[in-house]
N, C-alpha and C positions, 0 to 999 in steps of 0.2 A: 722319797718323791711317792710312793705309792701311798703311804700313810695320809700324805699331805693330799693327793688325790680324791682319798676316802674319805676324810673329814669334808672336802670343797663338794662332795658327792651327797654325804649327809646331810649338808648345810642345806641344797639345794633341795632335799627333797622334803626337809622339818618347813623349809620358807614357802612350798609350793603346798603343801597340806594344809599351813596355816592360811594362808590367802584364801584356798578355798573354805574353811571353816569360817572366815569373816567375810562372805560372800554378801551380797543386801537379799534382803526377800524378793527382788523381783520375779529372780526365777523359781520363787517357792510356790507349787501348786495352791491353788484355790481350796480354801477347807470344803469339808462334805456337806455340811449346813445348808440350808435355805429357810425362808419364809415366804407367804403368800399366801393372797388375799383377795378383797375387794374393797375399792372405796368407793362410798355412796356419797357424792356432793348434795349439800342443799345451798340454796343462795345464789348469787350473782358473782359471774366470772369476775375478777379484776380489772381493771382496763392493762393493768403492768405489771409485771413480775412474773415470776416461775410458782408455780407449785410442783413439788414430788413428794416421793416417799422417800423415808431412810427409815436407817436401822443403827442404836448405837447401843455399846456397849457399857457406857456412863452417862447418867442423870444424874444433876443436882438437886437432890429433895429441899425444902418441901416446894419448890415452883416446879420441879421435874424438867428442868431447863438442861439443852446439851451443855457438857461441859469441852469439848473438843470438836473433831469435824467425826461424822458418820463413820460406819463400819461398812457400808453400803448405802444404796441409795439409787432408786431411778434418774430415768431422763426426765425433764419438765415435764408435763401432763398436757397434753393439747388442749389450750382453751376452750373451754363451751363440751367439755365433758362432762357427763355426769355420774358414770359408773366408771370404775379404772380396776383393771385387773390387773393387781402387781407380784412379781417373783423378786425376791433379791437371794441370788444365788452364791457361793462362795464363802461361807460364814465360817469359820473354826468353831470348833468344841468352846464353848464356855456361855455365861450367861446374858442376854441382851437385855438392857430394861427397859426397853423402849422403842417401839416403831411407831412414828409418828409422821403426819402428813402436816408439812409446814410450805409457808408462801414466804418468798423474800425476794427483793431488787438484786440481782447481780452486782449491781455496783455499788450497795449498801446492805451485806450479809447481815450485819449487826441488828438492823431492824427487821431480824424476822418474824414472824409470828407464827406459833402453833394453831393450825385450825382444825387437828383431829388428831385421834392415837387409838390406838389398838390396847383395849381395857375390858373390865367383866361387863360392860354395858353394850354392846356393839350397836345397839337401838338408839342412845345419844352419844351427842358429840361430848367427847372429855376435856376439849379444852374450853378456858374460861372464856367469857366475851370481849374480851382484850388483845386475847393471843398472848398472854405473855405467864401463865401458869397451866396448868392441868388439873383437873379438878382432882378432888379426893374421889377415889383410896390412892388416885394416881394410877401411872398404865402398868399393863400385866407383862412381866417380864416373861422371857421366853429361855429356856435352857435346851443349846444345842449339845448331844451327845452322842456317842459314835454307835447306841442303840437306838437314839432318836433324833436324826439328823435335821430329819424334813419336814417342817410345820408348816400346815396349809389351814383355809379356815378364817385367819385373819382380819378378819371383815373388821372396817373402821367408817366411821361417818363422818365428815369434816366438812364444818360451817364456812363456806365463801365470804359470809359476810364479814368475819373476822379478818380478813385483808383488807388494809384501806382503801 
């Protein structure tokens, strides 16, 4: 009987430990990294849709389009804002291939347009005139490391006239 009780106790401990090891990431603390800068808008704000800044760990070349959900994003930016200071905290250690400014209508996210990106020339718009690609050489990647987790001064020029 004593041996049976010990075996059951061992099974219970292993089951609890296994359950804790398989817990979801919602309780995981946010990463130490962040990106921040200023978006300068040119053009006219669209009558509909949302504009926001997002950071991605994966963009598909050669168009540099996002391949999935962003790793972090701002709330929609208030229409009429011509300069917007952003900060995207909580990023994990790793490489982020693009910080993008995009326009989209929430009911049709597949029709999103890239209207700006952080890239080598902060005084020009990285997006092409139709918002379906980023001009060559593409966005500038950001590397979040334990010794260099916070990146500031990632300024972006975004063209609102690309949005319909």
